[in-house]
C-alpha positions in Angstrom: 15.8 2.7 -10.7 12.4 2.2 -8.6 9.6 4.3 -8.5 8.0 2.5 -5.0 9.4 1.9 -2.3 8.1 -0.8 0.1 9.0 -1.2 3.9 7.5 -2.9 6.8 8.6 -3.6 10.1 8.7 -7.4 10.3 8.4 -9.7 8.0 5.1 -11.0 9.7 4.1 -8.1 7.5 4.9 -9.8 4.1 1.9 -11.4 3.4 0.2 -8.3 3.4 2.2 -5.8 1.7 3.2 -9.0 -1.1 0.1 -8.4 -2.2 1.0 -3.8 -2.7 3.9 -5.8 -5.0 1.9 -8.2 -7.0 0.1 -5.3 -8.3 2.5 -3.0 -8.8 4.5 -6.2 -11.3 0.6 -6.1 -12.6 0.8 -2.8 -13.4 5.4 -3.0 -14.8 6.0 -0.5 -11.8 9.1 -1.3 -10.4 9.7 -1.6 -6.7 12.2 -2.0 -4.0 10.7 -3.8 -0.9 13.2 -4.0 2.5 12.3 -5.5 6.6 13.0 -2.3 8.5 12.6 -1.7 11.6 11.9 2.0 12.5 12.5 1.2 16.6 15.3 -1.6 16.9 17.2 0.1 14.0 16.4 3.6 13.9 20.0 4.4 12.2 19.5 1.6 9.0 15.3 3.3 8.6 16.9 7.2 8.4 18.9 6.5 5.7 16.3 4.7 4.7 13.9 7.1 4.3 17.3 10.1 4.1 18.2 9.2 0.5 14.5 7.4 -0.9 14.5 10.6 -3.3 17.6 10.0 -4.5 17.2 6.6 -5.4 14.1 7.5 -7.3 10.7 6.5 -5.5 8.2 8.7 -5.9 6.3 7.2 -3.5 6.5 5.4 0.0 4.1 2.1 1.0 4.8 2.1 4.4 2.7 -0.9 6.6 3.4 -0.8 10.2 1.4 -2.5 13.3 1.1 -2.0 17.5 2.7 0.7 18.0 3.1 1.8 14.1 5.7 4.5 14.0 7.3 3.1 10.6 4.5 5.5 7.9 5.1 8.6 9.7 8.3 8.8 10.3 8.1 8.4 6.5 6.6 11.1 5.9 8.5 13.7 8.1 11.2 12.7 6.4 10.6 11.7 2.4 9.2 14.5 0.9 6.9 12.6 -1.9 3.7 11.2 -0.9 3.5 8.2 1.8 1.0 5.9 2.1 0.6 3.9 5.6 -0.6 0.0 5.9 -2.2 -0.6 9.4 -1.6 -3.8 10.3 -4.1 -5.9 12.0 -2.5 -7.3 15.2 -3.8 -9.8 18.1 -3.7 -7.4 21.2 -6.2 -4.6 19.8 -7.0 -5.8 16.6 -5.5 -3.3 14.7 -7.4 -0.6 16.3 -3.4 1.3 17.2 -2.3 1.2 14.6 -4.9 2.6 12.7 -5.1 5.7 14.7 -1.3 5.5 15.0 -1.2 5.9 11.2 -3.8 8.0 10.4 -3.9 10.8 13.0 -0.8 11.9 12.4 0.6 15.9 13.2 -0.6 19.3 11.1 2.6 19.4 8.1 2.9 14.9 8.3 0.7 13.6 5.6 0.1 10.3 5.3 -3.0 8.6 3.1 -4.2 5.8 4.6 -5.7 2.3 3.8 -7.8 0.2 4.9 -6.4 -2.7 7.6 -3.9 -5.1 5.9 -4.7 -3.1 2.5 -1.9 -4.0 1.0 -3.1 -4.2 -2.5 -5.1 -0.6 -2.6 -2.1 1.1 -1.1 -0.1 -0.5 -4.4 -3.8 1.2 -6.6 -3.1 4.5 -4.5 0.8 4.1 -5.1 -0.3 3.7 -9.1 -3.1 6.1 -9.1 -0.5 8.7 -8.3 2.3 7.7 -10.8 -0.5 8.0 -13.4 -1.0 11.5 -12.7 2.2 12.1 -15.2 2.2 8.7 -16.9 0.0 8.2 -20.3 -0.1 4.3 -20.1 0.3 3.4 -16.9 -3.2 5.5 -16.1 -4.6 3.2 -19.2 -3.4 0.4 -17.9 -5.6 1.5 -14.5 -8.7 2.2 -16.8 -7.9 -1.1 -18.5 -7.7 -2.8 -15.2 -11.2 -1.0 -13.4 -13.0 -2.1 -16.6 -11.8 -5.7 -15.8 -13.4 -5.1 -12.2 -16.1 -3.9 -13.6 -16.7 -7.1 -15.9 -16.2 -9.7 -12.9 -19.3 -8.3 -10.8 -20.8 -8.4 -14.5 -20.3 -11.6 -14.8 -21.2 -12.7 -11.6 -24.4 -11.0 -11.3 -25.4 -12.8 -14.7 -24.4 -16.0 -13.1 -26.8 -15.2 -9.6 -29.8 -14.1 -11.7 -29.1 -17.5 -14.4 -28.5 -19.5 -11.1 -30.8 -17.9 -8.5 -29.4 -17.0 -4.5 -29.6 -20.6 -3.1 -27.6 -22.5 -6.3 -24.9 -19.9 -6.8 -21.9 -21.0 -6.0 -18.3 -18.7 -6.4 
């Protein structure tokens, strides 16, 4: 049974949403990924959000661009946390999506990550799940330690080579 629902309005969102899926895979968290348009197939979307709890979802990660209604509508129907990922778009550089997802009415919160923040959405979902899963919490601590060691290694290399000779 999937713990996380990942939903996007279009396959053009896949490069961002796949980063969420990849991190969940890394942490051993089960997920269900779908492409559902809240505007073009509202009946399918409504059924998805309405049945998410009985499917075992503990959190939904919803990516959306332009009008960006998908995360907010998930939050209006699904009683558990929803994390919204605003997608960059050429028309308004994703600002419209940021505001649509971020500025929800009272009582319908959506946790919002950065534009195209698929990985951060998955990390936030994992942290939510880790509140009741000690093994997952240990994996997240190990992940944080790995990030710390990577930065320290890069600094060490910079100190050895100097900035003019530094290459990734």
